[in-house]
C-alpha positions as CSV (number, residue, x, y, z in Angstrom):
1,M,34.6,151.8,-21.0
2,K,33.8,155.3,-20.8
3,K,36.3,157.7,-19.4
4,L,36.0,161.4,-17.9
5,Y,39.5,162.1,-19.3
6,Y,41.7,160.9,-22.4
7,S,45.3,161.4,-23.1
8,I,46.1,163.0,-26.2
9,G,47.4,159.3,-27.3
10,E,44.3,158.0,-26.5
11,V,42.7,160.6,-28.6
12,T,44.7,159.7,-31.4
13,K,44.2,156.3,-31.7
14,I,40.2,156.7,-31.3
15,T,40.1,159.4,-34.0
16,G,42.9,158.6,-36.1
17,V,44.3,162.6,-36.1
18,E,48.1,162.9,-35.0
19,P,49.1,164.8,-31.9
20,H,50.7,167.5,-34.0
21,V,47.4,168.0,-35.7
22,L,45.6,168.0,-32.5
23,R,47.7,170.7,-31.2
24,Y,47.5,172.9,-34.2
25,W,43.7,172.6,-34.1
26,E,43.5,173.7,-30.7
27,K,45.4,176.8,-31.7
28,V,43.0,177.5,-34.5
29,F,39.4,176.5,-33.3
30,P,38.0,177.7,-29.9
31,Q,35.6,175.1,-29.8
32,L,38.5,172.6,-28.9
33,S,40.2,173.2,-25.7
34,P,41.2,170.3,-23.5
35,S,42.4,171.2,-20.1
36,K,45.6,170.4,-18.5
37,N,45.7,168.3,-15.4
38,K,48.8,168.8,-12.8
39,A,51.3,167.4,-14.8
40,G,50.8,170.1,-17.8
41,K,49.4,167.1,-20.0
42,R,46.5,167.7,-21.8
43,V,43.2,166.0,-21.1
44,Y,40.3,165.1,-23.4
45,T,36.8,165.2,-22.6
46,D,34.0,163.2,-24.7
47,K,32.7,166.7,-26.3
48,N,36.9,167.3,-27.0
49,I,36.8,164.2,-28.9
50,Q,33.2,164.9,-30.8
51,T,34.8,168.2,-31.8
52,V,38.1,166.2,-32.9
53,M,35.8,164.0,-35.1
54,E,33.7,166.8,-36.4
55,L,36.8,168.6,-37.5
56,K,38.1,165.6,-38.8
57,T,35.2,165.1,-41.2
58,L,34.8,168.4,-42.4
59,I,38.5,168.8,-43.4
60,K,39.9,165.6,-43.7
61,D,36.9,163.9,-45.5
62,K,35.0,167.0,-46.9
63,K,38.2,168.9,-47.7
64,Y,37.1,172.0,-46.0
65,S,39.6,175.0,-45.5
66,T,40.3,175.9,-41.9
67,A,38.5,178.8,-42.6
68,G,35.4,176.8,-43.8
69,A,35.7,174.5,-41.1
70,K,35.4,177.4,-38.6
71,K,32.3,178.8,-40.6
72,A,30.8,175.2,-40.7
73,L,31.2,175.1,-36.9
74,R,29.5,178.5,-36.3
75,Q,26.7,177.7,-38.2
76,K,26.3,174.5,-36.3
77,K,26.1,176.5,-33.4
78,Q,23.4,178.3,-34.5
79,S,21.1,175.2,-35.4
80,P,20.9,173.3,-32.2
81,D,18.5,170.5,-33.5
82,K,21.0,169.4,-36.2
83,E,23.7,170.0,-33.8
84,D,22.2,167.1,-31.6
85,E,21.7,164.5,-34.3
86,I,25.6,165.2,-35.2
87,N,26.6,164.8,-31.8
88,K,24.9,161.8,-31.5
89,R,26.5,159.9,-34.7
90,L,30.0,161.4,-33.6
91,S,29.2,159.9,-30.0
92,L,28.4,156.4,-31.6
93,K,31.3,156.6,-33.8
94,K,33.8,157.3,-31.2
95,D,32.1,154.6,-29.2
96,L,32.6,152.2,-32.3
97,Q,36.2,153.5,-32.6
98,E,36.8,152.4,-28.8
99,I,35.5,149.1,-29.1
100,K,37.5,148.3,-32.2
101,L,40.7,149.6,-30.2
102,L,39.8,147.3,-27.3
103,L,39.3,144.4,-29.5
104,K,42.6,145.0,-31.4
105,R,44.3,145.1,-27.9
106,I,42.5,141.7,-27.0
107,H,43.6,140.1,-30.2
108,E,47.1,141.4,-29.9
109,N,47.5,139.6,-26.3
110,L,46.0,136.1,-27.4
């Protein structure tokens, strides 16, 4: 079920972050920069989704301020070994959430 690009609605379902929050984070965090397709719609990559998951953890779970989250992302960039481990965990979490969403859709169609 790996996709190259995800819509903002799909990212919302995968991450649990509302579209208006995603759009706000795009303005505040340069690390989150989804491209737009020919129709002008945002298209998110796996890397973008990992960034969203990381921001969600920092801001919603750990209660970082926007400035604190920016600082944490900058520090993460400076320590690549830790970054690899974080990315693996975020990727696994995203994959599990996609599977959960798929199973939910299957269950609804029964």
